[in-house]
C-alpha positions as CSV (number, residue, x, y, z in Angstrom):
1,M,153.0,109.9,55.9
2,L,156.8,110.2,56.6
3,I,157.5,111.6,59.9
4,H,160.6,114.2,59.6
5,D,159.7,117.0,62.1
6,A,159.4,115.0,65.5
7,P,160.8,115.7,69.0
8,F,162.9,113.0,68.5
9,S,165.4,112.1,71.4
10,T,168.5,113.8,71.1
11,A,170.2,111.3,73.4
12,G,172.9,108.9,71.6
13,L,174.7,105.7,72.6
14,A,177.9,107.9,74.0
15,D,174.7,109.2,76.4
16,Y,173.9,105.8,77.4
17,A,177.2,104.5,78.2
18,R,177.0,106.6,81.2
19,V,174.1,104.6,82.3
20,V,174.7,100.9,81.2
21,G,178.4,101.4,80.8
22,E,180.8,101.3,78.0
23,E,180.7,97.5,77.4
24,I,176.8,97.3,76.6
25,V,177.2,100.3,74.1
26,A,180.7,98.6,72.7
27,D,178.9,95.0,71.9
28,I,175.7,97.2,70.1
29,R,178.4,98.9,67.9
30,E,179.8,95.7,67.1
31,A,176.5,94.0,66.6
32,A,175.5,97.1,63.9
33,R,178.7,96.8,61.9
34,P,177.3,94.3,59.2
35,L,174.4,96.4,59.0
36,Q,175.8,99.8,58.5
37,G,173.7,101.5,55.9
38,A,170.7,99.2,56.0
39,R,167.1,100.9,56.1
40,V,164.6,100.7,58.1
41,L,160.9,101.8,57.9
42,H,158.6,101.7,61.2
43,V,154.8,101.9,60.8
44,N,152.1,103.0,63.3
45,A,148.9,104.4,63.6
46,T,149.6,107.9,65.4
47,A,152.7,110.4,66.0
48,V,151.4,112.0,68.9
49,G,150.3,109.8,72.4
50,G,150.4,106.4,73.2
51,G,153.4,104.2,74.0
52,V,154.3,103.1,70.6
53,A,155.0,106.9,69.3
54,E,156.7,107.8,72.5
55,M,159.0,104.8,72.2
56,L,159.8,105.6,68.3
57,L,160.8,108.9,69.2
58,S,163.7,107.1,71.4
59,L,164.2,104.1,69.2
60,I,164.8,105.7,65.9
61,P,167.7,108.3,66.7
62,L,169.5,105.4,68.7
63,M,169.2,103.3,65.3
64,R,170.4,106.1,63.3
65,D,173.5,106.8,65.9
66,A,174.4,102.7,65.4
67,G,174.2,103.2,61.5
68,I,170.8,102.2,60.7
69,H,169.0,104.4,58.4
70,A,165.6,104.5,60.3
71,D,162.4,106.1,59.0
72,W,158.9,106.6,60.3
73,F,155.7,106.4,58.4
74,V,152.3,107.0,60.5
75,L,149.0,106.0,58.8
76,Q,146.4,108.7,57.6
77,A,142.8,108.0,57.6
78,E,139.4,109.2,58.6
79,D,137.8,108.9,62.0
80,R,136.0,106.1,61.1
81,F,139.1,104.1,60.7
82,F,140.3,104.7,64.1
83,E,136.9,104.0,65.7
84,V,137.0,100.4,63.8
85,T,141.0,99.8,64.9
86,K,140.3,100.7,68.6
87,G,137.5,98.2,68.3
88,Y,139.9,95.6,67.2
89,H,142.6,96.4,69.7
90,N,139.7,96.4,72.5
91,A,139.0,92.8,71.0
92,L,142.3,91.3,70.5
93,Q,142.9,92.1,74.5
94,G,139.8,90.0,74.9
95,K,136.7,92.0,74.8
96,P,133.5,90.5,73.1
97,T,133.0,92.6,69.7
98,E,130.5,91.7,67.0
99,W,131.9,93.3,63.4
100,S,130.1,93.8,60.1
101,P,131.5,93.5,56.7
102,E,131.2,97.3,56.4
103,D,133.6,97.6,59.6
104,F,136.5,95.5,57.9
105,D,135.8,97.3,54.7
106,V,136.7,100.7,56.4
107,Y,139.7,99.2,58.0
108,W,140.9,97.6,54.8
109,N,140.4,100.5,52.2
110,A,141.9,102.6,54.5
111,V,145.1,100.7,55.0
112,G,145.1,100.2,50.9
113,E,145.1,103.8,50.7
114,N,148.2,104.2,53.0
115,A,149.7,101.1,50.7
116,E,149.5,103.1,47.8
117,R,151.3,106.0,49.1
118,L,154.0,103.9,50.5
119,A,154.4,101.8,47.3
120,E,156.6,104.0,45.8
121,H,159.1,104.1,48.7
122,L,159.2,100.6,49.6
123,D,162.2,99.8,47.8
124,D,164.0,102.1,49.7
125,Y,163.5,99.6,52.7
126,D,165.3,96.7,53.8
127,F,163.0,96.0,56.9
128,V,159.6,97.0,57.7
129,V,158.3,97.3,61.5
130,A,154.5,97.3,61.8
131,H,153.6,98.1,65.2
132,D,150.3,96.9,66.5
133,P,146.7,95.9,64.5
134,Q,146.5,99.1,62.6
135,P,149.0,98.6,60.0
136,L,148.7,94.7,60.3
137,V,147.1,94.2,56.7
138,L,149.9,96.5,55.0
139,P,152.0,93.9,53.8
140,T,149.1,92.0,52.3
141,H,148.0,95.0,50.1
142,L,151.8,95.4,48.9
143,A,152.2,91.8,48.1
144,A,155.4,92.8,50.2
145,G,158.7,90.3,50.0
146,T,160.9,89.8,53.0
147,G,162.2,92.0,56.0
148,W,158.5,92.4,57.5
149,I,158.2,92.3,61.2
150,W,154.9,92.7,63.2
151,R,155.5,94.3,66.6
152,C,152.5,93.4,68.7
153,H,152.4,95.8,72.1
154,I,149.1,94.5,73.3
155,D,147.9,91.7,75.6
156,M,146.6,88.8,73.3
157,T,146.3,86.0,75.5
158,S,142.6,85.4,75.0
159,P,141.6,87.5,71.9
160,S,138.3,87.7,70.5
161,E,137.7,84.6,68.0
162,E,135.6,86.3,65.6
163,T,138.6,89.6,65.1
164,W,141.3,86.8,65.4
165,N,139.8,84.8,62.5
166,V,139.7,88.2,60.5
167,L,143.1,89.2,61.1
168,A,145.2,86.3,61.7
169,P,145.5,85.1,58.1
170,H,147.5,88.4,57.1
171,L,150.3,87.5,59.9
172,S,151.6,85.1,57.4
173,A,153.0,87.6,55.3
174,Y,155.2,88.8,57.9
175,D,158.9,87.0,58.8
176,L,159.0,88.0,62.3
177,L,156.5,88.3,64.8
178,V,157.2,89.8,68.0
179,F,155.5,90.3,71.2
180,S,155.8,91.8,74.5
181,A,155.7,88.7,76.8
182,E,155.3,84.7,76.1
183,E,152.1,84.5,77.6
184,Y,150.8,87.3,75.1
185,I,151.4,85.1,71.9
186,P,147.6,83.4,71.2
187,P,147.7,80.0,71.8
188,M,146.1,79.4,68.2
189,L,149.0,81.4,66.6
190,H,150.8,79.2,64.0
191,A,154.3,81.0,62.9
192,D,157.5,80.4,62.1
193,R,159.2,83.0,63.9
194,V,158.4,84.5,67.0
195,E,160.5,86.5,69.6
196,I,159.7,88.2,72.9
197,A,160.8,91.8,73.8
198,L,159.7,93.8,76.8
199,P,159.5,97.6,76.0
200,C,161.7,100.3,77.5
201,I,162.0,104.0,78.4
202,D,164.5,106.8,77.5
203,P,166.4,108.4,80.7
204,F,167.2,111.4,78.8
205,R,163.9,112.4,77.5
206,P,161.6,115.3,79.0
207,K,159.3,112.4,80.7
208,N,162.2,111.2,82.8
209,R,164.9,113.7,82.9
210,D,165.7,115.4,86.1
211,L,163.8,118.7,86.8
212,R,165.2,121.8,87.1
213,P,164.4,124.3,90.2
214,G,160.7,125.1,90.4
215,E,159.6,123.0,87.3
216,L,157.5,120.8,89.7
217,E,156.1,123.6,91.4
218,E,154.9,125.3,88.3
219,T,153.5,122.1,87.3
220,W,151.2,122.0,90.1
221,A,150.1,125.7,90.2
222,R,149.4,125.2,86.4
223,H,146.9,122.4,87.2
224,G,145.4,123.7,90.6
225,V,147.6,120.7,92.5
226,D,148.1,121.9,96.2
227,G,151.9,120.8,96.5
228,T,151.9,120.9,100.3
229,R,149.4,117.7,100.4
230,P,149.9,114.1,99.0
231,Y,148.4,112.7,95.7
232,L,147.8,109.6,94.2
233,L,148.7,109.6,90.5
234,Q,147.8,107.5,87.7
235,V,149.1,108.6,84.0
236,S,147.2,106.8,81.5
237,R,144.8,107.0,78.4
238,F,141.0,107.4,79.5
239,D,140.7,103.6,78.5
240,P,138.5,100.9,79.9
241,W,141.5,98.7,80.4
242,K,143.1,101.3,82.6
243,D,140.4,101.5,84.9
244,P,139.9,105.3,85.5
245,I,136.9,104.5,87.5
246,G,138.3,101.9,89.6
247,V,141.2,104.5,90.1
248,L,138.2,107.0,91.4
249,E,136.8,104.6,93.8
250,A,140.4,103.7,95.5
251,Y,141.2,107.1,96.1
252,R,137.7,107.8,97.9
253,L,138.7,104.7,99.9
254,V,142.1,106.2,100.6
255,K,140.3,109.6,101.6
256,T,138.1,108.2,104.2
257,E,141.4,107.8,106.3
258,R,143.7,110.2,104.9
259,P,141.4,113.2,104.3
260,E,144.0,115.0,103.2
261,I,145.0,113.0,100.1
262,Q,144.3,114.4,96.5
263,L,144.0,112.4,92.9
264,V,145.7,113.1,89.9
265,Y,144.7,111.6,86.9
266,M,146.4,112.7,83.7
267,A,146.4,111.6,80.0
268,A,147.3,112.5,76.7
269,M,144.3,112.5,74.2
270,A,146.0,110.0,71.5
271,D,144.8,111.0,68.0
272,D,143.9,107.1,67.4
273,D,141.6,106.7,70.6
274,P,138.1,108.1,69.6
275,E,136.7,106.5,73.0
276,G,139.2,108.6,75.3
277,W,136.9,111.6,75.5
278,G,133.9,110.0,76.2
279,L,135.6,108.0,79.0
280,Y,137.0,111.4,80.2
281,E,133.4,112.9,80.6
282,E,132.2,109.8,82.5
283,T,135.1,109.8,85.0
284,R,134.5,113.5,85.3
285,A,130.9,113.2,86.1
286,A,131.5,110.5,88.5
287,A,134.3,112.4,90.3
288,G,131.1,114.8,91.0
289,G,132.8,118.0,91.4
290,D,135.5,117.0,94.0
291,P,137.9,119.8,94.0
292,D,140.5,117.3,95.3
293,V,140.2,115.3,91.7
294,H,142.4,116.4,89.1
295,L,141.6,115.2,85.7
296,L,144.1,116.4,83.2
297,A,143.5,115.7,79.6
298,L,146.6,116.7,77.6
299,D,144.9,117.4,74.0
300,V,148.0,119.8,72.3
301,P,149.7,119.4,69.1
302,A,152.5,117.5,68.4
303,S,154.8,120.3,69.0
304,H,154.2,120.5,72.4
305,V,154.7,116.6,73.0
306,S,157.8,117.5,75.1
307,H,155.6,119.9,77.2
308,N,153.3,117.1,77.9
309,A,156.1,114.8,78.9
310,L,157.5,117.5,81.2
311,E,154.1,117.9,82.8
312,V,153.8,114.1,83.3
313,N,157.7,113.8,84.7
314,A,156.9,116.7,87.3
315,M,153.5,114.8,88.7
316,Q,155.1,111.4,88.7
317,R,158.2,113.0,91.0
318,G,155.7,115.0,93.1
319,A,153.3,111.9,93.7
320,A,153.0,110.1,97.2
321,V,152.2,106.8,95.4
322,V,151.9,106.1,91.5
323,L,149.0,104.0,90.8
324,Q,148.4,101.9,87.3
325,K,145.2,100.1,88.2
326,S,145.1,98.4,84.7
327,I,142.8,95.3,84.1
328,R,144.7,94.3,80.8
329,E,148.2,96.0,80.0
330,G,150.7,95.3,77.3
331,F,153.8,96.5,79.3
332,G,152.9,99.6,81.1
333,L,155.7,102.2,80.2
334,V,154.5,104.7,83.0
335,V,155.3,102.0,85.9
336,A,158.7,101.8,84.3
337,E,159.0,105.7,84.5
338,A,157.8,105.8,87.9
339,L,160.1,103.1,89.1
340,W,163.0,104.8,87.5
341,K,162.2,108.0,89.4
342,E,162.3,106.0,92.6
343,K,158.6,106.2,93.4
344,P,156.6,103.3,94.9
345,V,154.0,101.9,92.7
346,V,150.7,100.4,93.6
347,A,149.6,98.4,90.2
348,G,147.4,95.7,88.7
349,N,148.8,92.4,88.7
350,V,148.1,91.8,85.0
351,G,150.5,91.5,82.0
352,G,153.8,93.5,81.4
353,I,153.8,94.9,84.8
354,K,154.3,91.6,86.4
355,Y,158.0,91.9,84.8
356,Q,158.7,95.2,86.7
357,I,157.2,94.7,89.9
358,R,157.7,92.0,92.6
359,D,155.0,92.1,94.8
360,G,156.2,93.7,98.4
361,W,160.0,93.6,97.0
362,N,159.9,97.1,94.8
363,G,155.9,97.7,94.9
364,F,152.5,96.0,95.2
365,L,150.5,94.2,92.7
366,V,146.7,94.2,93.2
367,G,143.7,92.8,91.9
368,S,140.9,95.1,93.3
369,V,139.8,98.7,94.3
370,E,140.0,97.6,97.9
371,E,143.3,96.3,97.8
372,T,144.5,99.3,95.9
373,A,143.2,101.5,98.4
374,R,144.6,99.2,101.3
375,R,148.3,99.0,99.6
376,S,148.5,102.8,99.1
377,L,147.7,103.3,102.7
378,E,150.7,101.2,103.6
379,I,153.0,103.4,101.6
380,L,151.6,106.4,102.9
381,A,151.7,105.6,106.4
382,D,155.5,104.2,105.9
383,P,157.6,106.7,104.1
384,D,160.5,104.3,104.4
385,L,158.7,101.8,102.9
386,G,157.9,103.8,99.8
387,A,161.5,105.0,99.7
388,T,162.9,101.5,99.7
389,F,160.4,100.3,96.9
390,G,161.6,103.3,94.9
391,R,165.3,102.4,95.1
392,R,164.9,98.8,93.9
393,G,162.6,99.8,91.3
394,H,165.0,102.1,89.9
395,D,167.8,99.4,89.8
396,I,165.4,97.0,87.7
397,V,164.7,99.7,85.2
398,A,168.5,100.6,84.8
399,E,169.4,96.6,84.4
400,R,166.1,95.6,82.0
401,F,164.3,98.7,80.5
402,L,166.3,101.0,78.8
403,F,166.7,101.2,74.9
404,T,170.1,100.0,74.5
405,R,168.8,96.4,75.5
406,L,165.8,96.7,72.8
407,L,168.0,98.2,70.0
408,R,170.3,95.3,70.4
409,Q,167.3,92.9,70.4
410,Y,166.5,95.0,66.9
411,L,170.0,94.4,65.8
412,G,170.1,90.7,66.5
413,W,166.6,90.3,64.4
414,F,167.8,92.4,61.4
415,G,171.1,90.4,61.3
416,E,169.1,87.2,61.2
417,L,166.8,88.5,58.4
418,A,169.8,90.1,56.5
419,P,170.6,87.6,54.3
420,T,167.3,87.7,52.5
421,T,167.0,91.6,52.5
422,L,170.7,93.3,52.0
C-alpha cells in the first residue's frame, strides 16, 4: 500500500545547511535542477521498525524538498511471507538454509499480489527503488522497463548458494544495484551497474535531537532503570546476527568487576521479523530474572514510532557504554546514532561498523564476548577516554553519515538513468 500518513521528518535542506554548510546544500539543489518533477517510488516490507523504514522517513521528505516527487509503497502479505523472507534475509547473509518449492511459491505469489496492486500506478513513476530481498522479484512480475534500482542493505559477502541461485536471476531486471560496501557485493554477481552507498542518520529526528529537560529521567523511570548507576546499552532487533545472548554474557563478565553495572537491551519489534519474539523469550530466559537486566521490546503501533525513537535517544544519551555486538551487520545505524551523541561505542568488527569506528581512535572493535567485556571495562575506568571517543565519533558522522550525502548520491543515479526514463 502507498504510505501517506507516516511520521516523516520535518527537516529540510535549509536545516541541514546549518550542520553541513551552505555549499553542500547549494550543490544538491544544482544537481536536482534537471530532475524537477521526477517521480520516485520506494518499495520495502514494513513501515515500522528496522533501518530501511527509518531511513525512508527522512530520505523521502528531503527528496521532496529537492523537487523530486517521492512516494513509498509497503508490501502487504500474510505472516508466512515474512517467515520465508526472513529466511531469505538470513540465507543471503550466509546462514545455511534449505528451501522447498512451496516456500518460493509463498514468496512469489505474495509479491505477485502486490505487483497487481502496484501495476495501475506504475506509469506514474520514473524511478522505482526496491529495498532488500522482500520486493526483489517485483520488476519480474511487472515486466518493468527502465528506472529500477535494487538497494541492498545487508552483507552478502557469502550468501547461501541455494538461495542466491533462486533469487539472483531476477536482479537482471534492475538497471542499477546499490550495496552498502564494496565487500558486500557477492563474488558471483554479474551486473552492468553497481554502486556503493553507506546509510545515514537524520540529526533532526526524535531519535537524534537534543533532549529536553526531564526526558532522560522520565525514560529511566518508565523502564525501571536506575539512573544513578551506569549501564551498558545495545539497541538492536532480537536477531541472531545481533547476538543478544553474547551481549548478556559480556554484561555478566563486566559485572564481576563492576557490580553496579546494569544492562539495557531495547528493540522495536518489526512487522517483518517473525523470529524476534522467540529470541526475546530466549534472551529473557537466559537473563534468569536478573533485576539489573532490562529487556525492552517496543511493540507499539506506527503512530508511536516517534515515541519509540525518543526512548532510544534518551537511553543512548544516558548510557555509559553503547554496545553493538553484531556478528553480521550491513551498516549499523545505531552505531552512527550513538557516535552522533558523542557516546563511546564497543562494537563487532564486522560489516559497515568498520566504516564508522577506527579501533582505538573513536571506539573499540571487538570479536568476542571476552573482548567486549574487557573494552567496556576500559571505558568505564577512564571517562576521559570515553569522552575523546565520543567527540571524534560525532565529527565522523557529521562528515560522512548524514542524509545530505545520500541524497546527493541518489540525485546522481537518477541523473544518469534519466535519459531513458524522463
